[in-house]
C-alpha positions as CSV (number, residue, x, y, z in Angstrom):
1,X,4.5,-8.3,2.8
2,X,3.7,-7.8,-0.9
3,X,6.5,-7.6,-3.4
4,X,6.7,-6.2,-6.9
5,X,9.8,-7.2,-8.9
6,X,11.3,-4.8,-11.5
7,X,13.8,-6.1,-14.0
8,X,16.2,-4.1,-16.2
9,X,15.5,-5.2,-19.8
10,X,18.3,-3.2,-21.3
11,X,18.4,0.2,-23.1
12,X,16.9,1.9,-20.1
13,X,13.6,-0.1,-20.3
14,X,12.3,-1.9,-17.2
15,X,9.6,-4.6,-16.6
16,X,7.7,-4.9,-13.4
17,X,5.8,-8.0,-12.4
18,X,2.7,-7.1,-10.5
19,X,0.9,-10.2,-9.5
20,X,-0.2,-11.8,-12.8
21,X,0.4,-8.6,-14.7
22,X,3.5,-7.1,-16.5
23,X,4.0,-3.4,-16.7
24,X,6.7,-1.8,-18.8
25,X,8.5,1.4,-17.5
26,X,10.8,3.7,-19.5
27,X,12.8,6.7,-18.2
28,X,12.9,10.3,-19.5
29,X,15.0,10.9,-22.7
30,X,17.6,12.7,-20.7
31,X,18.2,9.4,-18.9
32,X,18.3,7.4,-22.1
33,X,14.7,6.6,-22.4
34,X,12.8,6.4,-25.7
35,X,9.1,7.1,-24.8
36,X,8.2,3.4,-25.0
37,X,6.3,3.4,-21.7
38,X,5.3,5.7,-18.9
39,X,8.1,6.9,-16.5
40,X,8.2,6.0,-12.8
41,X,6.8,9.5,-11.8
42,X,4.0,9.1,-14.3
43,X,3.1,5.8,-12.7
44,X,3.1,7.4,-9.3
45,X,0.6,10.0,-10.5
46,X,-1.4,7.3,-12.3
47,X,-1.6,5.4,-9.0
48,X,-3.0,8.4,-7.2
49,X,-5.6,9.2,-9.9
50,X,-6.8,5.6,-10.4
51,X,-7.0,5.0,-6.6
52,X,-9.1,8.1,-6.1
53,X,-11.3,7.1,-9.1
54,X,-11.8,3.6,-7.7
55,X,-12.9,4.9,-4.3
56,X,-15.2,7.5,-5.8
57,X,-16.7,5.0,-8.2
58,X,-17.3,2.5,-5.3
59,X,-19.0,5.3,-3.2
60,X,-21.1,6.3,-6.2
61,X,-22.3,2.7,-6.7
62,X,-23.2,2.4,-3.0
63,X,-25.1,5.7,-2.9
64,X,-26.8,5.5,-6.4
65,X,-24.8,8.5,-7.8
66,X,-24.4,8.3,-11.5
67,X,-20.7,7.6,-12.1
68,X,-21.0,7.4,-15.9
69,X,-18.0,9.1,-17.5
70,X,-16.3,9.6,-14.1
71,X,-12.8,11.0,-14.7
72,X,-10.0,12.1,-12.4
73,X,-7.3,14.5,-13.5
74,X,-4.1,14.8,-11.6
75,X,-1.9,17.8,-12.4
76,X,1.6,18.2,-10.9
77,X,4.9,20.0,-11.2
78,X,8.4,18.7,-10.9
79,X,10.9,20.3,-8.6
80,X,14.7,19.8,-8.5
81,X,17.2,19.5,-5.7
82,X,15.8,17.2,-4.5
83,X,14.0,15.8,-7.5
84,X,10.4,15.3,-6.6
85,X,6.8,15.9,-7.7
86,X,5.0,18.8,-6.1
87,X,1.7,20.6,-6.3
88,X,-0.3,17.5,-6.9
89,X,-3.9,18.6,-7.6
90,X,-6.7,16.1,-8.0
91,X,-9.9,17.0,-9.9
92,X,-12.8,14.6,-9.9
93,X,-15.5,15.0,-12.6
94,X,-18.9,13.4,-12.4
95,X,-20.6,14.9,-15.4
96,X,-23.9,13.1,-15.1
97,X,-24.4,13.5,-11.3
98,X,-25.7,16.2,-9.1
99,X,-23.1,16.0,-6.3
100,X,-23.6,19.3,-4.5
101,X,-25.3,17.7,-1.5
102,X,-22.6,15.0,-1.2
103,X,-19.6,17.1,-2.0
104,X,-18.0,16.8,1.4
105,X,-18.6,13.1,1.5
106,X,-17.0,12.7,-1.9
107,X,-14.0,14.7,-0.8
108,X,-13.6,12.5,2.3
109,X,-13.9,9.3,0.2
110,X,-11.2,10.6,-2.2
111,X,-8.9,11.5,0.6
112,X,-9.1,7.9,2.1
113,X,-7.8,6.0,-0.9
114,X,-4.6,4.2,0.2
115,X,-2.3,6.1,-2.2
116,X,-3.6,9.5,-1.0
117,X,-3.3,8.4,2.6
118,X,0.3,7.2,2.0
119,X,1.3,10.5,0.4
120,X,-0.5,12.5,3.2
121,X,1.5,10.7,5.9
122,X,4.9,10.4,4.1
123,X,6.8,11.0,7.4
124,X,5.6,7.6,8.5
125,X,6.7,5.8,5.4
126,X,10.0,3.9,5.7
127,X,11.9,3.0,2.6
128,X,14.9,0.7,3.3
129,X,17.6,0.8,0.7
130,X,19.9,-2.2,1.0
131,X,23.6,-1.6,1.1
132,X,26.0,-3.3,-1.3
133,X,26.8,-6.1,1.3
134,X,23.1,-6.9,1.6
135,X,22.6,-6.7,-2.1
136,X,25.4,-9.2,-2.8
137,X,23.9,-11.6,-0.3
138,X,20.5,-11.5,-2.0
139,X,19.6,-14.6,-4.1
140,X,19.5,-14.0,-7.8
């Protein structure tokens, strides 16, 4: 099982170790953040957009579709009670390619990126939150 470790750096700034990479995360100003880095929900949306982009780019390379200037926009709304992201809409732009004949194939490719697949099947995702007793027993 893969593990990503996030460490509180103080002043509501967090650092995540992702393999050999380090990513900084801030929180919204209403939680004490200072706009020093993306927020966790923004990273969630980034992961969806970049995953779709990677799968589309790979498909384009395999099928000789021009992926120059490929971009993926993800729009979303935030809802409260419970706090969550809703209405995620992904828009893929391939400005230098004639994609009409492969539109359905491109859609299927985008839908099969792991982030989209995970979101699409969220009922099957289990997130275990450790209780205080388990947390106290964890090595530092």
